[in-house]
PADRENTI-391825 format. One record per residue (C-alpha): residue in one letter; residue number from 1; x, y, z. Coordinates in pm, whole numbers, padded with zeros to 5 digits. Example, Ala and Ser with C-alpha at 12.3 -4.5 7.8 and 13.67 -1.06 7.14 Angstrom:
% residues 2
A:1:01230:-00450:00780
S:2:01367:-00106:00714
% end
This chain:
% residues 120
M:1:00428:02753:-02102
H:2:00480:02786:-01740
E:3:00414:02424:-01697
I:4:00782:02367:-01750
G:5:00883:02569:-01459
I:6:00592:02386:-01226
A:7:00730:02063:-01342
N:8:01079:02164:-01246
S:9:00951:02281:-00905
I:10:00771:01946:-00847
L:11:01092:01764:-00918
E:12:01310:01975:-00701
A:13:01058:01922:-00417
V:14:01078:01536:-00473
R:15:01453:01554:-00491
M:16:01469:01753:-00124
E:17:01244:01501:00027
M:18:01453:01209:-00110
L:19:01736:01331:00066
R:20:01575:01262:00388
Y:21:01522:00908:00284
P:22:01856:00802:00093
A:23:01779:00409:00082
T:24:01435:00462:-00121
R:25:01354:00573:-00480
P:26:01051:00765:-00586
M:27:00762:00596:-00761
R:28:00472:00851:-00760
V:29:00420:01220:-00688
A:30:00074:01343:-00672
V:31:-00034:01704:-00694
R:32:-00364:01873:-00646
V:33:-00435:02151:-00924
G:34:-00724:02395:-00875
E:35:-00941:02491:-01176
L:36:-00845:02839:-01117
A:37:-00450:02766:-01115
A:38:-00436:02799:-01517
I:39:-00231:02475:-01544
D:40:-00294:02249:-01829
P:41:-00274:01920:-01705
D:42:-00148:01761:-02042
A:43:00134:02012:-02064
L:44:00231:01946:-01717
Q:45:00226:01577:-01768
F:46:00448:01637:-02092
C:47:00694:01869:-01945
F:48:00735:01634:-01619
H:49:00809:01336:-01852
A:50:01052:01543:-02058
L:51:01229:01674:-01739
T:52:01275:01316:-01611
Q:53:01358:01125:-01915
D:54:01712:01007:-01923
T:55:01759:01108:-01555
N:56:01774:00896:-01217
L:57:01409:01011:-01185
A:58:01301:00825:-01529
G:59:00991:00634:-01459
L:60:00850:00856:-01187
Q:61:00492:00891:-01220
L:62:00309:01222:-01183
E:63:-00053:01192:-01068
I:64:-00269:01516:-01110
E:65:-00570:01575:-00886
F:66:-00793:01825:-01051
C:67:-00987:02041:-00773
P:68:-01298:02237:-00878
R:69:-01357:02591:-00752
T:70:-01569:02569:-00442
H:71:-01779:02799:-00247
R:72:-01958:02812:00101
C:73:-02293:03004:00149
P:74:-02255:03217:00471
Q:75:-02631:03201:00516
C:76:-02697:02799:00504
S:77:-02329:02698:00529
T:78:-02342:02479:00231
T:79:-02035:02408:00053
F:80:-02057:02355:-00335
A:81:-01860:02342:-00648
V:82:-01900:02633:-00899
A:83:-02050:02550:-01226
G:84:-01970:02820:-01468
F:85:-02002:03146:-01311
D:86:-02288:03061:-01114
F:87:-02192:03147:-00761
R:88:-02538:03115:-00626
C:89:-02589:02873:-00332
P:90:-02797:02575:-00474
Q:91:-02945:02526:-00131
C:92:-03079:02875:-00036
G:93:-03034:03064:-00352
R:94:-02802:03356:-00196
E:95:-02595:03507:-00442
Q:96:-02330:03628:-00241
T:97:-02087:03330:-00136
K:98:-01753:03295:-00014
F:99:-01479:03149:-00226
L:100:-01288:02846:-00031
S:101:-01066:02677:-00293
G:102:-00982:02617:-00662
D:103:-00670:02800:-00708
Q:104:-00439:02564:-00536
L:105:-00122:02403:-00656
E:106:00001:02188:-00396
L:107:00213:01865:-00342
A:108:-00027:01618:-00210
S:109:00198:01303:-00164
L:110:00518:01105:-00253
E:111:00531:00742:-00298
V:112:00863:00580:-00241
E:113:00999:00233:-00242
E:114:01284:00100:-00056
Y:115:01585:-00049:-00259
E:116:01582:-00421:-00236
S:117:01926:-00534:-00052
N:118:02165:-00728:-00273
S:119:02333:-00939:00006
A:120:02340:-01309:-00037
% end
């Protein structure tokens, strides 16, 4: 299960980013996961929760955006999501299309909240 390593890498990125904003706390981190990245979203959520439990990052929410495999037709410039293993362009029928995306794993966003001042 490589999802534990991925969850740990996400948390390290959050920790590094939080060094830049010391008066805030992270609330939500979003990642984009491509269909071909071979990542089980449920396993990633489980590992993320396990690694944050009983830490200063407890309660940090992980949002996973699933990205389908997309291709582009060099003939008609149509961009389309690949269904199954059918790489044909749905517009013109060309069989040889170019891979665009679907294997990514990227940090999309980090939502933070400022600490409330306790001064009276």
